[in-house]
Backbone as JSON Lines, residues from 0, in Angstrom:
{"i":0,"aa":"X","n":[117.01,75.3,151.2],"ca":[116.8,75.17,149.9],"c":[117.21,73.74,149.71]}
{"i":1,"aa":"X","n":[116.33,73.16,148.99],"ca":[116.76,71.66,148.61],"c":[117.49,71.6,146.83]}
{"i":2,"aa":"X","n":[118.4,70.81,147.12],"ca":[119.17,70.7,145.94],"c":[118.35,70.05,144.86]}
{"i":3,"aa":"X","n":[118.76,70.5,143.56],"ca":[118.05,69.82,142.52],"c":[118.63,68.15,142.38]}
{"i":4,"aa":"X","n":[117.51,67.34,142.08],"ca":[117.8,65.78,141.89],"c":[118.38,65.63,140.62]}
{"i":5,"aa":"X","n":[119.46,64.8,140.57],"ca":[120.25,64.65,139.38],"c":[119.67,63.05,139.1]}
{"i":6,"aa":"X","n":[119.22,63.0,137.67],"ca":[118.91,61.35,137.35],"c":[120.0,61.11,136.35]}
{"i":7,"aa":"X","n":[120.49,59.77,136.54],"ca":[121.15,58.95,135.65],"c":[120.46,57.61,135.27]}
{"i":8,"aa":"X","n":[120.16,57.68,133.87],"ca":[119.37,56.44,133.57],"c":[120.13,55.82,132.47]}
{"i":9,"aa":"X","n":[120.43,54.4,132.54],"ca":[120.59,53.45,131.36],"c":[122.17,53.95,130.99]}
{"i":10,"aa":"X","n":[123.17,54.19,131.93],"ca":[124.44,54.65,131.69],"c":[125.55,53.82,132.46]}
{"i":11,"aa":"X","n":[126.5,53.66,131.95],"ca":[127.87,53.19,132.36],"c":[128.8,54.4,132.7]}
{"i":12,"aa":"X","n":[129.06,54.65,134.01],"ca":[129.78,55.74,134.6],"c":[131.26,54.99,134.99]}
{"i":13,"aa":"X","n":[132.54,55.48,134.49],"ca":[133.63,55.18,134.77],"c":[134.31,56.37,135.42]}
{"i":14,"aa":"X","n":[135.12,55.92,136.38],"ca":[136.19,56.92,136.92],"c":[135.72,58.19,137.24]}
{"i":15,"aa":"X","n":[134.72,58.22,138.03],"ca":[133.85,59.62,138.29],"c":[133.78,59.67,139.69]}
{"i":16,"aa":"X","n":[133.46,61.12,140.14],"ca":[133.23,61.14,141.57],"c":[131.49,61.65,141.5]}
{"i":17,"aa":"X","n":[130.98,61.13,142.82],"ca":[129.56,61.66,142.94],"c":[129.17,61.8,144.37]}
{"i":18,"aa":"X","n":[128.4,62.89,144.46],"ca":[127.7,62.96,145.84],"c":[126.48,62.41,145.55]}
{"i":19,"aa":"X","n":[126.06,61.26,146.47],"ca":[125.09,60.56,146.3],"c":[123.77,61.1,146.5]}
{"i":20,"aa":"X","n":[124.09,62.11,147.58],"ca":[122.82,62.76,148.06],"c":[122.02,63.52,146.9]}
{"i":21,"aa":"X","n":[120.75,63.32,146.76],"ca":[120.02,64.04,145.77],"c":[120.38,63.38,144.53]}
{"i":22,"aa":"X","n":[120.73,62.14,144.25],"ca":[120.91,61.47,143.02],"c":[120.04,60.18,142.88]}
{"i":23,"aa":"X","n":[119.76,60.1,141.7],"ca":[118.81,58.7,141.26],"c":[119.69,58.1,140.28]}
{"i":24,"aa":"X","n":[119.97,56.87,140.35],"ca":[120.58,56.04,139.23],"c":[119.54,54.99,138.81]}
{"i":25,"aa":"X","n":[119.29,54.58,137.7],"ca":[118.15,53.62,137.15],"c":[118.94,52.96,136.22]}
{"i":26,"aa":"X","n":[119.01,51.51,136.25],"ca":[119.78,50.73,135.38],"c":[121.19,51.38,134.97]}
{"i":27,"aa":"X","n":[121.93,51.68,136.01],"ca":[123.41,52.28,135.58],"c":[124.18,51.32,136.21]}
{"i":28,"aa":"X","n":[125.53,51.31,135.81],"ca":[126.51,50.72,135.85],"c":[127.77,51.62,136.36]}
{"i":29,"aa":"X","n":[128.27,51.57,137.64],"ca":[129.39,52.65,138.18],"c":[130.57,51.81,138.11]}
{"i":30,"aa":"X","n":[131.63,51.95,137.59],"ca":[132.66,51.3,137.57],"c":[133.87,52.23,138.07]}
{"i":31,"aa":"X","n":[135.0,51.95,139.0],"ca":[135.93,52.71,139.81],"c":[135.79,54.04,140.01]}
{"i":32,"aa":"X","n":[134.53,54.16,140.7],"ca":[134.04,55.66,141.0],"c":[134.1,55.91,142.54]}
{"i":33,"aa":"X","n":[134.23,57.1,142.71],"ca":[134.27,57.59,144.21],"c":[132.84,57.96,144.44]}
{"i":34,"aa":"X","n":[132.03,57.32,145.83],"ca":[130.66,57.89,145.93],"c":[130.92,58.33,147.16]}
{"i":35,"aa":"X","n":[130.72,59.65,147.5],"ca":[130.44,60.44,148.55],"c":[129.04,60.36,149.27]}
{"i":36,"aa":"X","n":[128.71,60.08,150.45],"ca":[127.39,60.1,151.04],"c":[127.36,60.88,152.58]}
{"i":37,"aa":"X","n":[126.36,61.66,152.67],"ca":[126.44,62.65,153.61],"c":[124.9,62.56,154.46]}
{"i":38,"aa":"X","n":[124.3,61.52,153.93],"ca":[122.88,61.29,154.5],"c":[121.58,61.78,153.99]}
{"i":39,"aa":"X","n":[121.92,62.15,152.72],"ca":[120.71,62.9,152.04],"c":[119.75,62.0,151.28]}
{"i":40,"aa":"X","n":[118.63,62.23,150.66],"ca":[118.03,61.37,150.14],"c":[118.87,60.81,148.73]}
{"i":41,"aa":"X","n":[118.46,59.52,148.25],"ca":[119.15,59.04,147.27],"c":[118.22,57.91,146.79]}
{"i":42,"aa":"X","n":[118.25,57.39,145.37],"ca":[117.71,56.18,145.13],"c":[118.43,55.46,144.05]}
{"i":43,"aa":"X","n":[118.34,54.21,143.91],"ca":[119.0,53.67,142.76],"c":[118.25,52.05,142.58]}
{"i":44,"aa":"X","n":[118.0,51.79,141.33],"ca":[117.25,50.51,140.87],"c":[118.05,50.12,139.8]}
{"i":45,"aa":"X","n":[118.37,48.85,139.87],"ca":[118.89,47.67,138.86],"c":[120.36,48.83,138.41]}
{"i":46,"aa":"X","n":[120.84,48.94,139.6],"ca":[122.32,49.6,139.33],"c":[123.21,48.61,140.05]}
{"i":47,"aa":"X","n":[124.5,48.85,139.43],"ca":[125.53,48.01,140.17],"c":[126.9,48.64,140.42]}
{"i":48,"aa":"X","n":[127.55,48.62,141.37],"ca":[128.94,49.13,141.8],"c":[130.06,48.31,141.69]}
{"i":49,"aa":"X","n":[131.01,48.71,140.69],"ca":[132.01,47.62,140.62],"c":[133.42,48.58,140.99]}
{"i":50,"aa":"X","n":[133.95,48.05,141.92],"ca":[135.35,48.69,142.45],"c":[135.12,50.05,142.94]}
{"i":51,"aa":"X","n":[133.91,50.4,143.4],"ca":[133.8,51.83,143.83],"c":[134.18,51.89,145.4]}
{"i":52,"aa":"X","n":[134.61,53.13,145.33],"ca":[135.04,53.44,146.86],"c":[133.82,54.28,147.44]}
{"i":53,"aa":"X","n":[133.25,54.02,148.89],"ca":[132.25,54.67,149.31],"c":[132.89,55.53,150.61]}
{"i":54,"aa":"X","n":[132.42,56.81,150.63],"ca":[132.87,57.77,151.37],"c":[132.13,58.36,152.22]}
{"i":55,"aa":"X","n":[131.94,58.11,153.41],"ca":[130.98,58.67,154.43],"c":[131.27,60.0,155.05]}
{"i":56,"aa":"X","n":[130.21,60.94,155.22],"ca":[130.45,62.28,155.68],"c":[129.14,62.81,156.69]}
{"i":57,"aa":"X","n":[129.26,63.64,157.48],"ca":[128.31,64.29,158.3],"c":[127.57,63.16,159.04]}
{"i":58,"aa":"X","n":[126.25,63.09,158.95],"ca":[125.37,62.45,159.32],"c":[125.29,60.99,159.2]}
{"i":59,"aa":"X","n":[125.58,60.79,157.95],"ca":[126.0,59.06,157.25],"c":[127.2,58.55,158.13]}
{"i":60,"aa":"X","n":[128.23,59.34,158.41],"ca":[129.41,59.09,159.02],"c":[129.07,58.91,160.6]}
{"i":61,"aa":"X","n":[128.2,59.58,161.26],"ca":[128.09,59.37,162.74],"c":[127.08,58.25,162.8]}
{"i":62,"aa":"X","n":[126.27,58.03,161.82],"ca":[125.28,56.75,161.99],"c":[126.12,55.64,161.88]}
{"i":63,"aa":"X","n":[127.09,55.72,161.08],"ca":[128.09,54.47,160.92],"c":[128.66,54.07,162.23]}
{"i":64,"aa":"X","n":[129.24,55.15,162.81],"ca":[130.02,55.15,164.05],"c":[129.08,54.66,165.16]}
{"i":65,"aa":"X","n":[128.04,55.02,165.34],"ca":[126.91,54.77,166.25],"c":[126.78,53.27,166.13]}
{"i":66,"aa":"X","n":[126.49,52.62,164.91],"ca":[126.19,51.34,164.82],"c":[127.43,50.42,165.14]}
{"i":67,"aa":"X","n":[128.72,50.97,164.97],"ca":[129.87,50.01,165.31],"c":[129.92,50.13,166.63]}
{"i":68,"aa":"X","n":[129.77,51.28,167.48],"ca":[129.89,51.27,168.89],"c":[128.61,50.46,169.73]}
{"i":69,"aa":"X","n":[127.37,50.37,168.95],"ca":[126.55,49.4,169.5],"c":[126.67,47.94,169.01]}
{"i":70,"aa":"X","n":[127.94,47.74,168.21],"ca":[128.17,46.13,168.0],"c":[127.47,45.75,166.78]}
{"i":71,"aa":"X","n":[126.52,46.65,166.02],"ca":[125.76,46.14,165.09],"c":[126.21,46.2,163.63]}
{"i":72,"aa":"X","n":[127.63,46.73,163.79],"ca":[128.08,46.62,162.28],"c":[129.71,46.49,162.63]}
{"i":73,"aa":"X","n":[130.18,45.94,161.48],"ca":[132.03,45.99,161.78],"c":[132.53,47.41,161.43]}
{"i":74,"aa":"X","n":[133.66,47.77,161.71],"ca":[134.29,49.12,161.58],"c":[134.5,49.12,160.12]}
{"i":75,"aa":"X","n":[133.54,49.98,159.31],"ca":[134.36,50.12,157.94],"c":[135.45,51.09,157.61]}
{"i":76,"aa":"X","n":[135.9,51.02,156.71],"ca":[137.05,52.05,156.42],"c":[136.65,53.27,156.4]}
{"i":77,"aa":"X","n":[137.01,54.1,157.44],"ca":[136.04,55.42,157.31],"c":[137.33,56.5,157.3]}
{"i":78,"aa":"X","n":[138.44,56.16,156.61],"ca":[139.41,57.38,156.39],"c":[138.98,58.44,155.74]}
{"i":79,"aa":"X","n":[139.13,59.75,155.87],"ca":[138.72,60.85,155.3],"c":[139.18,60.8,153.92]}
{"i":80,"aa":"X","n":[138.57,60.95,152.91],"ca":[138.9,61.2,151.45],"c":[138.82,62.54,150.97]}
{"i":81,"aa":"X","n":[139.27,62.99,149.94],"ca":[139.24,64.2,149.46],"c":[138.56,63.71,147.72]}
{"i":82,"aa":"X","n":[137.72,64.85,147.36],"ca":[137.36,64.45,145.94],"c":[138.33,64.76,144.91]}
{"i":83,"aa":"X","n":[138.85,63.6,144.09],"ca":[139.83,63.92,143.08],"c":[139.71,65.21,142.69]}
{"i":84,"aa":"X","n":[140.89,66.11,142.7],"ca":[140.69,67.24,141.77],"c":[140.71,67.04,140.29]}
{"i":85,"aa":"X","n":[141.07,66.0,139.55],"ca":[140.83,65.74,138.21],"c":[139.16,65.72,137.99]}
{"i":86,"aa":"X","n":[138.43,65.17,139.25],"ca":[137.05,64.97,138.79],"c":[136.16,66.3,138.98]}
{"i":87,"aa":"X","n":[136.86,67.37,139.28],"ca":[135.98,68.54,139.15],"c":[134.9,68.46,140.49]}
{"i":88,"aa":"X","n":[133.94,69.37,140.45],"ca":[133.05,69.37,141.08],"c":[132.18,68.18,141.16]}
{"i":89,"aa":"X","n":[131.78,67.39,142.47],"ca":[131.08,66.23,141.94],"c":[129.78,66.46,141.64]}
{"i":90,"aa":"X","n":[129.04,65.2,140.8],"ca":[127.69,65.48,140.24],"c":[126.81,65.62,141.23]}
């Protein structure tokens, strides 16, 4: 079963946690956010990320590790991170 796509448009989002999978950002600004990505579909257009932290999981994490092993990408910070309890369930 496919998750419902969440669309954010013309928003400024501060200090939040997001699952990037199945999310669309249009003309948004994310500031000081935690963005979790596991390899699913996403879109963003005219969107900026300021001081955000990206966390890789599952297939996305595995792909990054493969690219590093092949020498095509420098080692990113891939330390595991938990979704902050104060953020509640990611969007």
